[in-house]
N, C-alpha and C positions, 0 to 999 in steps of 0.2 A: 310425531304427534302422540299424545297420551291416548291409550285405547279407551274406548267407551266401556263402562262397566258391563253393559249388556253382552259384550262379546264373550265375557267369561261365563255367562250363564247359558249360552246357546250350545256349547259343545259341538258335536258333529251334526246336530239337527239344523235344518235350514231355518232361518229366521222368518217370522211372519212379516207381512207387508207393514204392519204397524210398528214392529220392532225396527225394521229398516228405516222407516220414517223418523223414529226417535234417534237412530244413529246419525242420520243425515242432518237433523236439526242440531245435534250436539257438535258434530265435527265436519259437516260438509260432505261432499262426494268422496273426499279422501278417506272418510271413515269406513267406506265399503271395502275393507281389506280382504274379504274373501271373494270379491267379484272376479270374474274371469275375463281377461282381455283377449280378444280374438283377432284374427288376421284382418278383419274389416275395420280395425281401430276402435270399435265400440267395446264397452265394458258391460258384461252380463252378470247381473246379480240374481242368483237363484233364491227364491223365497217360497214360503208356504202360504197358501190362501185358506181362509176359513169358509169361503163360499165361492161357487163358480157362477151360478145363475145370479144375475144382477138385475134388480127391478128398476125401471126407469119411468119417468113421466114426461109428457109433452112430446112424445115421439110416435111414429106410426106403429110401433111395436111396444110390448110391455116388458120383455125380458131380453137381456143381452149376455153374450159370452165373450170374454177377452182374455185369452191365456197369456198374453204378454202385455207389458206396459212400457211405453216409449217405442220409438220406431226409427230404424236406420234409413228409411226412405227420406226423411228430413224435409218433407214438403213444407214450404214456407207458410202456406195458408192453413195448415192442418189445425182444425178446431181442438184436437186432442192435446195440443201443446200446453194448453192451460191446465190440464190435469197434473202435469209434472210439478206444478207449483205447490200442490198439496203435500209433496214430499220435501218441500224446501229446496227443490231442484229447479234450475232455470228452464224457461220455455225456449231458450235459444239452442245452443249446441248440446246442452245436456239432455234435451229431449231425444236427440238422435244418436247420442253416444253412450248413454247409460240406460240399459234396457233391463227391466225386471222380468224374470222368467218364473212363472208359477208352476213349479215342478210337480206338485200334487194335484194339479188342476183337474185332470181327467178322473182321478179316483173320487174327488169331491163331487164332480159332476155326476158320476154314476150313482153315487149315494143319493143325490138330490133327485135324479130321475126315478129312482126306486121308491121314493117317498110316496105313500098311498095318496096324499093330498095333491100330488102333481098331476095335472090333467092334460099333459101333452100340448101345452100352449106353444104357439109359434115363438121361436127365439131367433134373434139376429146375432150372427157371429162376425166379429171384426169391426165393431162400430167405434171403438175408442183407440184402437191401435191395429195395424194391419196384421191379420192372422197368418198371412203368407209372406211376411218379410223374411229375408234370407235365413235367419236363425231357425225357422221352422224346419228347414232341411235337416237340422241336427236333432232337435227335441221332438218333432212330430206331434206336438200337443194338439194342433188343429186336426190332423188326420185322426188321431185317437178320439178326439171329441166327436167328430163326425161319425165314427164307428159306433160310439155310445148312443148318439142320437138315432142312428139307423136301427140299432137293436131295439130301441124303445119306440120306433115309428113316430118320432117327434118332428113336426114341421120345422124347417130351418131356412133362413136366408143368409147368404154369405156375401160380405162386401170386401173387396180386395183390389189392390193394384198389382198383385203378385202373380205372374204367369205360372208359378210353381203349382198353382191349383190344378193344372192338368194332370199332375202326378196322382191326384186323388179322384180321377174321373170314375174309377171302379166303385168307390164308396158313394160318390154322388149319383151314379146310375142306380145303385141299390136303393138309395134314399128316394130317388125319383119314382121308383117302382112301388115303394111302400107308403110314401106320404108326400106332402108338399115340399119341394126343394127348389129354390131360386138362387142363381148366382148373379151378382151385380159387380161387373168389372168397372173400375173407375178409370175413365180416359177423358180428362177435361179438354184436351186438345191434341191434335196430331202435329201441330207446328213444332219443329225441332228447337227453335230458339226459345219459345215459351216453355217447352218441356224442360230443357236444360236449366233454365233460370228458376222455374217454380218447383220442380220436383227432382232435385239433384241426385237422389239415391234410388230412383225407380227404374224399372225396365223400360225400354223404348216403347212408345205408345203402340206401334204396329205389332210388337211382340205380344202386348196385352190383347190386341184385337185378334191375333192368330190364336190365342188361347180361347177367346170367345168362339171362334169358328170350330175349334176342336171339341169344345164342350157341346155346342149345338149339334154337331155331327154325331155326338155320342148319345143324343136324345135328351140332353139336360137343358132345362129352361135357363138360358144365359142371355143377358143383355148388358147394356152399357149405361153407366151414369156419367154424364158430363159434369161431374161435381168436383170442385166448384168452378163456375165461370168467373174469371177474375177481370173486373172492369179495367179497360184500357190496355190489357195485356193479352188476354185470350178471348175478348168479347167482340172483336171486330167481325162484322158479318161474313167477310170472305173466309176468315179462319173458322168460324162456326160451320159454314157450309162444307169446307174441306173435311172437317171432323165428322159431321153427320154422314157425308158421302162415304167416308172410309168405314164408318160403323156399318152402314148398309152393305157395303161391298164384302164385309166379313160375316154377313149372315146373322147379325144380332137379332134376337127375338123382339127386343124393345129398346128404347132409349129414353132416358129421363135427364133432367138438368135442374140445377139450383145455382143461384148467384151466391158467391162467397159471403159469409158473415164473419164479423170480427168481434171477439169478446175476450176480456181478461188478458192472460199472458199471451194468447195467440195474437191479439191486437197489438200488444206492445212489440212483440217480435216482428210481426209483419211490417209495421210502420217503420221500424228501424231498418229493416231490409229494404223497404221501398225507398227510403231516403238515400240509401247507399247506391242502389241499382237503378232506380227510376225517379230521381229527385224532381223531375218535371211533373210527376203525377201526385206529389204529396199534397199540394193545395186542394186539388180536386177531390182527393180521398178524404181530406178533412171535412169537406162539405158533404160528400156522398155518404160518409159513414159517421155522421153526427151521433148516430145510435149504432147498435151492433148490426142491424140489417140495413142494406141499401133501401131507398124509398120504394114503396109498393109499386108506383108507376114504372120505375126503372126495371124492377123485377118482372113485371107483367110484360113490358116491351121485349125483354130478352126471351121470355117464355113464348111470346107470340112468334118471334123470329124462328125459334127452334121448332115450333109447331108447323110453320110453313115449310121448313126444311124437311121435317119428318114426313109431311105429306108428299113433298116432291120426290123423295127417295123411297117411298113405300114402307116406312117404318111405323111401328105402333108405339104408343106410350105404355108405361107399365100397367096402367089400369085397363087399357084396351087389350093388352095381351093376357 
């Protein structure tokens, strides 16, 4: 393939995310000639970012941090799959096999936190890609970001499926002593069949719950998000109760839940996967997800069931905690 002209201008400097997007638009994923392929079969493209703090709307928080883009966890329901389409990359296998690593992320974050106008606003870490996916063990961008937030006494919430987070309990303990720090471990279900089908690249659910126990024992506010609950697969009341009981048994400070929503590239990917793995559910999903959210009465029913289970096993909601 003929090289894209941008490659000649970059030299040894890492390309920006915009330059990478231009490369992919011109030549597809094969244009990422400097990407590193690792033992997990994923390809990692190092990039430079222009900002670390990302402002969002319509969420319970205003600012997010995501040092990586794409995720080898490969969860079929992941709402972040649709973000890969912004790079002309597919929401299917390319989401979990082509990962962007923002190598200057921590330096940019420190500069932004040092800005006089920054008012130590609460930030959410790991909202669009898992900040503790396996490559974090190599780059340590999440740990270094937490260290920067700790030095600035900046409140933070971390969302992850990665038990690697226990590696950073020292930093999380320091954050807890200085400011608000909450850890949200995602465990949608403890059912092994549903886990293997829905979350092919993640750690075992009980391994994640053991991480919750370890963090709570270290004095860190850690709980579980059963996000998302997937209709017809992980939504059966018996499975929900097994999961809530396991969460309680591991000492979680709280538990929350949301029913899956489907939008854009995520919807396209999930429905293709569903047709292959659960063809008997396709017709029901077509009606249930006429829009991106399941109907309000269905979501309320699921929430009520979780509320009863929470009361039965002595757990609190996020707000109660």
